VEXNUZA-456886 format. One record per atom (N, C-alpha, C): atom name; x, y, z. Coordinates in nm, 3 decimals. Layout:
BEGIN
node atom->CA, x->X, y->Y, z->Z;
...
This chain:
BEGIN
node atom->N, x->15.472, y->1.957, z->3.632;
node atom->CA, x->15.442, y->2.096, z->3.667;
node atom->C, x->15.494, y->2.126, z->3.807;
node atom->N, x->15.571, y->2.231, z->3.820;
node atom->CA, x->15.627, y->2.268, z->3.949;
node atom->C, x->15.527, y->2.354, z->4.027;
node atom->N, x->15.509, y->2.320, z->4.151;
node atom->CA, x->15.416, y->2.395, z->4.235;
node atom->C, x->15.489, y->2.510, z->4.301;
node atom->N, x->15.430, y->2.628, z->4.295;
node atom->CA, x->15.495, y->2.742, z->4.359;
node atom->C, x->15.475, y->2.734, z->4.510;
node atom->N, x->15.568, y->2.793, z->4.580;
node atom->CA, x->15.560, y->2.795, z->4.727;
node atom->C, x->15.565, y->2.940, z->4.772;
node atom->N, x->15.487, y->2.970, z->4.876;
node atom->CA, x->15.482, y->3.106, z->4.929;
node atom->C, x->15.503, y->3.102, z->5.080;
node atom->N, x->15.548, y->3.213, z->5.133;
node atom->CA, x->15.574, y->3.220, z->5.278;
node atom->C, x->15.442, y->3.213, z->5.355;
node atom->N, x->15.453, y->3.184, z->5.482;
node atom->CA, x->15.336, y->3.179, z->5.568;
node atom->C, x->15.266, y->3.315, z->5.571;
node atom->N, x->15.345, y->3.423, z->5.575;
node atom->CA, x->15.287, y->3.558, z->5.574;
node atom->C, x->15.212, y->3.586, z->5.444;
node atom->N, x->15.269, y->3.544, z->5.330;
node atom->CA, x->15.201, y->3.562, z->5.201;
node atom->C, x->15.075, y->3.478, z->5.193;
node atom->N, x->15.080, y->3.358, z->5.249;
node atom->CA, x->14.963, y->3.271, z->5.251;
node atom->C, x->14.851, y->3.335, z->5.333;
node atom->N, x->14.887, y->3.391, z->5.448;
node atom->CA, x->14.788, y->3.458, z->5.532;
node atom->C, x->14.724, y->3.574, z->5.455;
node atom->N, x->14.805, y->3.653, z->5.390;
node atom->CA, x->14.754, y->3.768, z->5.315;
node atom->C, x->14.659, y->3.722, z->5.204;
node atom->N, x->14.698, y->3.617, z->5.133;
node atom->CA, x->14.615, y->3.564, z->5.024;
node atom->C, x->14.480, y->3.515, z->5.076;
node atom->N, x->14.478, y->3.470, z->5.200;
node atom->CA, x->14.356, y->3.419, z->5.261;
node atom->C, x->14.279, y->3.525, z->5.339;
node atom->N, x->14.332, y->3.648, z->5.341;
node atom->CA, x->14.266, y->3.755, z->5.414;
node atom->C, x->14.278, y->3.741, z->5.565;
node atom->N, x->14.388, y->3.679, z->5.610;
node atom->CA, x->14.410, y->3.655, z->5.753;
node atom->C, x->14.526, y->3.741, z->5.803;
node atom->N, x->14.530, y->3.759, z->5.933;
node atom->CA, x->14.644, y->3.824, z->5.998;
node atom->C, x->14.752, y->3.717, z->6.012;
node atom->N, x->14.875, y->3.749, z->5.967;
node atom->CA, x->14.984, y->3.651, z->5.968;
node atom->C, x->15.005, y->3.588, z->6.105;
node atom->N, x->15.005, y->3.669, z->6.210;
node atom->CA, x->15.026, y->3.617, z->6.346;
node atom->C, x->14.922, y->3.511, z->6.380;
node atom->N, x->14.798, y->3.534, z->6.339;
node atom->CA, x->14.691, y->3.438, z->6.368;
node atom->C, x->14.714, y->3.307, z->6.293;
node atom->N, x->14.758, y->3.316, z->6.166;
node atom->CA, x->14.784, y->3.194, z->6.090;
node atom->C, x->14.900, y->3.116, z->6.151;
node atom->N, x->15.007, y->3.184, z->6.191;
node atom->CA, x->15.118, y->3.115, z->6.258;
node atom->C, x->15.067, y->3.042, z->6.382;
node atom->N, x->14.985, y->3.109, z->6.462;
node atom->CA, x->14.932, y->3.046, z->6.583;
node atom->C, x->14.840, y->2.928, z->6.551;
node atom->N, x->14.758, y->2.940, z->6.447;
node atom->CA, x->14.670, y->2.830, z->6.407;
node atom->C, x->14.752, y->2.711, z->6.360;
node atom->N, x->14.856, y->2.737, z->6.279;
node atom->CA, x->14.942, y->2.628, z->6.232;
node atom->C, x->15.013, y->2.560, z->6.349;
node atom->N, x->15.050, y->2.636, z->6.450;
node atom->CA, x->15.113, y->2.578, z->6.569;
node atom->C, x->15.010, y->2.496, z->6.648;
node atom->N, x->14.889, y->2.548, z->6.660;
node atom->CA, x->14.784, y->2.477, z->6.734;
node atom->C, x->14.753, y->2.339, z->6.676;
node atom->N, x->14.760, y->2.327, z->6.543;
node atom->CA, x->14.730, y->2.198, z->6.479;
node atom->C, x->14.855, y->2.114, z->6.454;
node atom->N, x->14.972, y->2.164, z->6.495;
node atom->CA, x->15.093, y->2.083, z->6.495;
node atom->C, x->15.180, y->2.090, z->6.371;
node atom->N, x->15.157, y->2.188, z->6.282;
node atom->CA, x->15.240, y->2.200, z->6.163;
node atom->C, x->15.374, y->2.269, z->6.190;
node atom->N, x->15.374, y->2.360, z->6.284;
node atom->CA, x->15.496, y->2.434, z->6.320;
node atom->C, x->15.503, y->2.445, z->6.471;
node atom->N, x->15.621, y->2.477, z->6.519;
node atom->CA, x->15.641, y->2.499, z->6.662;
node atom->C, x->15.735, y->2.617, z->6.679;
node atom->N, x->15.728, y->2.680, z->6.795;
node atom->CA, x->15.812, y->2.797, z->6.823;
node atom->C, x->15.926, y->2.755, z->6.914;
node atom->N, x->16.049, y->2.793, z->6.875;
node atom->CA, x->16.166, y->2.760, z->6.957;
node atom->C, x->16.265, y->2.875, z->6.948;
node atom->N, x->16.298, y->2.934, z->7.062;
node atom->CA, x->16.393, y->3.045, z->7.068;
node atom->C, x->16.362, y->3.154, z->6.965;
node atom->N, x->16.239, y->3.200, z->6.965;
node atom->CA, x->16.198, y->3.310, z->6.879;
node atom->C, x->16.202, y->3.275, z->6.730;
node atom->N, x->16.193, y->3.147, z->6.698;
node atom->CA, x->16.200, y->3.101, z->6.559;
node atom->C, x->16.091, y->2.996, z->6.537;
node atom->N, x->16.024, y->3.004, z->6.421;
node atom->CA, x->15.925, y->2.904, z->6.383;
node atom->C, x->15.996, y->2.788, z->6.315;
node atom->N, x->15.963, y->2.666, z->6.357;
node atom->CA, x->16.022, y->2.545, z->6.302;
node atom->C, x->15.913, y->2.451, z->6.253;
node atom->N, x->15.940, y->2.382, z->6.142;
node atom->CA, x->15.847, y->2.282, z->6.092;
node atom->C, x->15.850, y->2.158, z->6.180;
node atom->N, x->15.734, y->2.100, z->6.201;
node atom->CA, x->15.726, y->1.970, z->6.267;
node atom->C, x->15.723, y->1.864, z->6.157;
node atom->N, x->15.723, y->1.738, z->6.195;
node atom->CA, x->15.711, y->1.631, z->6.097;
node atom->C, x->15.579, y->1.644, z->6.021;
node atom->N, x->15.473, y->1.686, z->6.089;
node atom->CA, x->15.343, y->1.706, z->6.024;
node atom->C, x->15.354, y->1.817, z->5.921;
node atom->N, x->15.420, y->1.925, z->5.955;
node atom->CA, x->15.439, y->2.036, z->5.861;
node atom->C, x->15.521, y->1.995, z->5.740;
node atom->N, x->15.624, y->1.914, z->5.762;
node atom->CA, x->15.705, y->1.864, z->5.650;
node atom->C, x->15.623, y->1.772, z->5.561;
node atom->N, x->15.538, y->1.689, z->5.622;
node atom->CA, x->15.451, y->1.599, z->5.545;
node atom->C, x->15.349, y->1.678, z->5.463;
node atom->N, x->15.316, y->1.799, z->5.509;
node atom->CA, x->15.222, y->1.887, z->5.437;
node atom->C, x->15.296, y->1.973, z->5.334;
node atom->N, x->15.420, y->1.935, z->5.304;
node atom->CA, x->15.504, y->2.000, z->5.203;
node atom->C, x->15.555, y->2.138, z->5.245;
node atom->N, x->15.561, y->2.164, z->5.376;
node atom->CA, x->15.627, y->2.284, z->5.423;
node atom->C, x->15.777, y->2.266, z->5.405;
node atom->N, x->15.845, y->2.374, z->5.370;
node atom->CA, x->15.990, y->2.371, z->5.349;
node atom->C, x->16.051, y->2.498, z->5.404;
node atom->N, x->16.182, y->2.493, z->5.422;
node atom->CA, x->16.256, y->2.613, z->5.463;
node atom->C, x->16.315, y->2.680, z->5.340;
node atom->N, x->16.315, y->2.811, z->5.340;
node atom->CA, x->16.385, y->2.892, z->5.241;
node atom->C, x->16.477, y->2.986, z->5.318;
node atom->N, x->16.581, y->3.030, z->5.252;
node atom->CA, x->16.677, y->3.121, z->5.314;
node atom->C, x->16.678, y->3.253, z->5.238;
node atom->N, x->16.671, y->3.363, z->5.311;
node atom->CA, x->16.676, y->3.495, z->5.252;
node atom->C, x->16.787, y->3.575, z->5.316;
node atom->N, x->16.868, y->3.646, z->5.237;
node atom->CA, x->16.973, y->3.730, z->5.296;
node atom->C, x->16.915, y->3.837, z->5.389;
node atom->N, x->16.796, y->3.884, z->5.356;
node atom->CA, x->16.734, y->3.990, z->5.435;
node atom->C, x->16.659, y->3.937, z->5.557;
node atom->N, x->16.585, y->3.825, z->5.539;
node atom->CA, x->16.497, y->3.778, z->5.646;
node atom->C, x->16.545, y->3.651, z->5.715;
node atom->N, x->16.651, y->3.590, z->5.666;
node atom->CA, x->16.699, y->3.465, z->5.725;
node atom->C, x->16.612, y->3.349, z->5.682;
node atom->N, x->16.607, y->3.247, z->5.765;
node atom->CA, x->16.530, y->3.127, z->5.733;
node atom->C, x->16.382, y->3.152, z->5.758;
node atom->N, x->16.299, y->3.104, z->5.666;
node atom->CA, x->16.154, y->3.114, z->5.683;
node atom->C, x->16.089, y->2.993, z->5.619;
node atom->N, x->15.962, y->2.973, z->5.649;
node atom->CA, x->15.888, y->2.856, z->5.603;
node atom->C, x->15.801, y->2.894, z->5.483;
node atom->N, x->15.799, y->2.806, z->5.383;
node atom->CA, x->15.712, y->2.824, z->5.268;
node atom->C, x->15.620, y->2.703, z->5.254;
node atom->N, x->15.505, y->2.728, z->5.190;
node atom->CA, x->15.402, y->2.626, z->5.171;
node atom->C, x->15.357, y->2.627, z->5.026;
node atom->N, x->15.292, y->2.521, z->4.982;
node atom->CA, x->15.230, y->2.521, z->4.850;
node atom->C, x->15.130, y->2.635, z->4.845;
node atom->N, x->15.122, y->2.699, z->4.732;
node atom->CA, x->15.029, y->2.811, z->4.714;
node atom->C, x->14.891, y->2.758, z->4.679;
node atom->N, x->14.805, y->2.753, z->4.780;
node atom->CA, x->14.669, y->2.705, z->4.762;
node atom->C, x->14.572, y->2.820, z->4.737;
node atom->N, x->14.624, y->2.942, z->4.727;
node atom->CA, x->14.535, y->3.057, z->4.713;
node atom->C, x->14.467, y->3.055, z->4.576;
node atom->N, x->14.341, y->3.092, z->4.572;
node atom->CA, x->14.271, y->3.093, z->4.444;
node atom->C, x->14.321, y->3.208, z->4.356;
node atom->N, x->14.314, y->3.189, z->4.224;
node atom->CA, x->14.356, y->3.298, z->4.135;
node atom->C, x->14.266, y->3.419, z->4.152;
node atom->N, x->14.324, y->3.537, z->4.134;
node atom->CA, x->14.245, y->3.660, z->4.149;
node atom->C, x->14.164, y->3.688, z->4.024;
C-alpha cells in the first residue's frame, strides 16, 4: 500500500494549525532548517520520511506522510 504525502502547509491545515507555526515547530525540533529563504530537510526530517517535491508553480517544497485523520 502506497502512503500518500502532503505538503507541510496541507498538514498544518489538516491539523487546524497555522502553517507558519508548524514550519517553526518542525524547525525547533530539528526536522527542517531555513537557508536563504528556503526550507530544507535535515537528516532527522529525511528519517521521518520527509521528501522534496517539485512544482512548476511553487518550486521545491517538502511533503510528509499524511497522518491526518479521515473526515
